[in-house]
C-alpha positions, 0 to 999 in steps of 0.5 A, spaced: 859 180 825 861 187 823 867 189 818 872 191 823 872 184 826 872 181 819 878 185 817 882 184 824 880 176 823 884 176 817 890 181 819 890 187 824 891 193 821 893 200 824 887 205 825 888 209 819 889 203 814 883 200 816 879 206 816 882 207 809 880 200 807 873 201 810 872 207 805 872 202 799 867 197 803 859 198 802 854 194 805 849 190 801 843 185 802 841 180 797 835 175 798 835 168 799 837 164 792 841 170 789 847 168 785 852 172 788 858 170 783 857 166 776 861 161 773 865 163 767 865 170 769 870 175 771 868 177 778 870 184 780 869 184 787 869 180 794 864 180 799 865 179 807 859 175 810 856 180 815 850 175 816 847 169 812 850 163 809 852 162 802 855 156 798 860 155 792 858 150 787 860 147 780 855 144 775 857 138 772 856 136 764 849 132 766 847 139 770 848 136 777 851 141 782 857 139 787 857 144 793 864 144 795 864 150 800 860 154 805 861 161 808 857 164 814 858 170 818 865 173 818 868 169 812 870 171 805 866 170 799 871 170 793 872 167 786 880 167 787 881 166 779 878 172 778 881 176 784 888 173 782 888 172 775 882 177 772 880 171 769 873 168 769 872 163 775 869 156 775 864 157 781 857 159 782 856 162 789 849 163 791 846 165 798 842 160 802 839 165 806 837 172 806 844 175 807 847 182 809 854 183 806 860 187 805 862 189 798 869 191 796 871 192 789 877 188 787 880 194 783 880 199 789 883 194 793 889 193 789 890 200 788 890 200 796 896 195 796 900 200 792 899 205 797 899 202 803 904 197 806 899 195 811 894 194 807 898 190 802 900 185 808 893 185 810 892 182 802 897 177 803 895 174 809 888 174 806 890 170 800 894 166 805 888 164 809 884 162 802 890 158 800 890 154 807 882 153 806 883 150 799 888 146 802 884 143 808 878 142 803 883 138 798 886 134 804 879 132 807 876 130 800 882 126 799 884 122 805 878 122 810 871 118 809 864 121 809 863 119 816 870 123 818 868 129 814 861 129 817 864 129 824 869 135 822 862 139 820 859 137 826 865 139 830 867 145 827 861 148 823 855 145 827 851 151 825 851 149 818 847 143 820 841 147 822 841 152 817 843 148 810 839 143 806 841 136 807 842 135 800 847 141 800 850 138 806 850 131 802 853 134 796 859 137 800 860 131 803 860 127 796 855 122 798 847 121 797 842 124 801 841 116 803 848 115 805 848 122 809 841 119 813 845 113 815 851 117 817 846 121 822 843 115 824 849 112 826 852 118 830 845 118 834 
């Protein structure tokens, strides 16, 4: 997905504003298994996924990783705590495939907010969309069964089921791989 499509999915900008924003975006590539953002560190940039899949996870005290988000083409990769409060985030984000990403330094984005009302509005819409994603995740975890969450994954993000290891899918659903196998057998 190209950067113009990604920008416009968040909030359409006038051509001059979009071009100004794009001046601060660089394209980078990372191989599978790269840690893009590390917990307990301030992350001074955001990514937009051009190609590939990433996952966000947190580690428990007994060294278990709990996956709570996947990002693929067109999605934003961000540590919201670093972005909003300039404080260390709580999540690790790693590439699950070789990834092509667009990188934007947060400091440049915040400067643009002060210079261009259209980009400031784009930033507001960006933050609102991230908030809605978080809210949907919380509601899903609190009120849906693992079977319902798996069906939602099949319905809305079926491409993940072909590209992501089952262990990560099970962790995302909050179940064991054995339980995931049972759910998959039940659905077939």
